[in-house]
N, C-alpha and C positions, 0 to 999 in steps of 0.2 A: 486615483493615485497612480504614479509610475514607479515599479519596482526595479531597481537595479540588480543586476545578477552579478554574482562572485566571479574571480577569474574560473576558466574552465579547467577540469582535472585532465588526466590522461587515461581515465579509466574507460573500458570498453566492455561490452557484453561478449561472452565467450560463446560457443556453440550451443551449449544447453539453454541458455537465457534467450538466444536468437530463436531456437526451435519452438520454446514455450510462448514467444511473441508470435511466431508463424502460424501456430495452432496446427491442427491436425485436419480439419475441414475448413477452417476460416480463422483469420488472424485476431488477435486482440484489437480492439477497437483502434483507429489510427489516432484519435484524439488522446486516448490513454497512453498509446505507446509515445506520443509526442512528449507528454508530461514526464514518463519515465525515462525516456532517453535524455531529455535536457536535465533531468534530476540527476542522472548519472554523470552526465558532462560537468556539473557544477558541484557535485558532492565531495565532501571531504573524508568520505567513507566508501570504499568500493562495495557494490553489492550485485547480486544476481537474480534473475527472475527465476524462483523454485517452481512457480505455478503460474501459468498463464490460462489458455483456455483447457477446461477440463471436459472429459467424456461424462455422460450420465453415470457410468459405472464407477468412475472416480468421484464424482459428486455423491453418489449413494454410499460408497465405502466410506467417505469423510463423514457423513452423518451417523452412519453405524459406529464408527470410530469415537464419536464425540467431537471431532476437531470442527464440525459443521453443525448449525443448529437448523439447517434447511435441508431439504431434499434437491432443491434446484437452486444452486448459488449462481451468483452474477459472472463466475468463472465460466460456467457453461454458455453464457451468452457473449463472451468476449469482452466483458465490460469490467473486469478486475484482474489483477496480477498480485502475487505474494513476492515482494522485494526484499529478499534476505541479505543482510550485511555480510561482507567477508571479514574475518580476522584471523591473522597467523595462518593463511591459506585453507580456513575450513568456513563453512557457513556459520553465524552465529545468530542466535535468537535473544542475545542479551539486550535487556531494555535500553541500556545506555547506546548500544550499536544502532538499534532500531530507532530510536529517537534522532539521530544524525540522518538517517535515510528519510526520516519523515520531515525534518527541515529542509533537505533538499527538495522534497517533492512539493512542499509548501511553497517554497520559492518558486519552483517551476510552474505550479498551477497558478500562482498570481500572476507571474510574468506573462504567460500565454493566453491567461483568463478563461482556463479550462477547468470548471468545478468538478473537484473529485472528493469524496469521503475517504476517511483514513479509519482503520480499525481500531485505533487508539482512542478516538472520541467520536463515535457514530452519529452523534446528534448534532453535529456542526460540519460545515463543510471545511476542508483543511485550509484554504486560503483566507477563511475568516476567523481562524481560531486567534484568540488574543493571548499574547505571550507566547513562550516557546510549545512545541508538541508536548514535552514531558509535563509542564505545568497545566496545559489544556488536557491531557490524559488523565492527571489526577482529579482535576476538577469534574471531568465526565464520570469518572468511577464514583465519587462522592455524590453527584446529583443522581445517578442511576440508583444505587444503593439506598440512598435515603428515600427515593420515589418507590422503590420496590424491595421493601423490608424482606430479608431471607433470600433475596435472588442476586446471585453474583453478575456483575456485569461481564458482558461478553467482551473480550479483549482480544485483538488480533494485531499485533503492533507491526507486522510485515504486509498488511492488507490495504490495498489501494484502489479504489472503485470509482468508475465515472459516473458523474451525477447525468442520469438521463430524464428528460421531461416526461 
């Protein structure tokens, strides 16, 4: 199936986002950068890269703080980014804003044929989700919590991660 892209936006990444994509020792993987850059170009919602490549110390700090469930995240390998929407001049973690960013990443992933996972529905590749990211997210949470009674689903609506073989 051929995917058609919406018209391009005028959004561009700022200095912080570019620094996060460039990394400190190595950059975010070029394929993930391509998806994220195209997502910004077609997005109806401005967003920035809050986290790209993380140091081991940052990864451990996130684990200790409870914002990560692993000591070694894909961020430390340059395989993940946190793309956070902007609203009224500030970063916003509001789900409705995050779903807009996910739609743009979904379209970009499909168009470029680069598979990525999204932290709103970990058990499916973003391009393969049926319906909107919001609907797919709700279905994921229901599936996970039904299969794992008493355990809350890990949800990270701003997380996008390259699928690697």
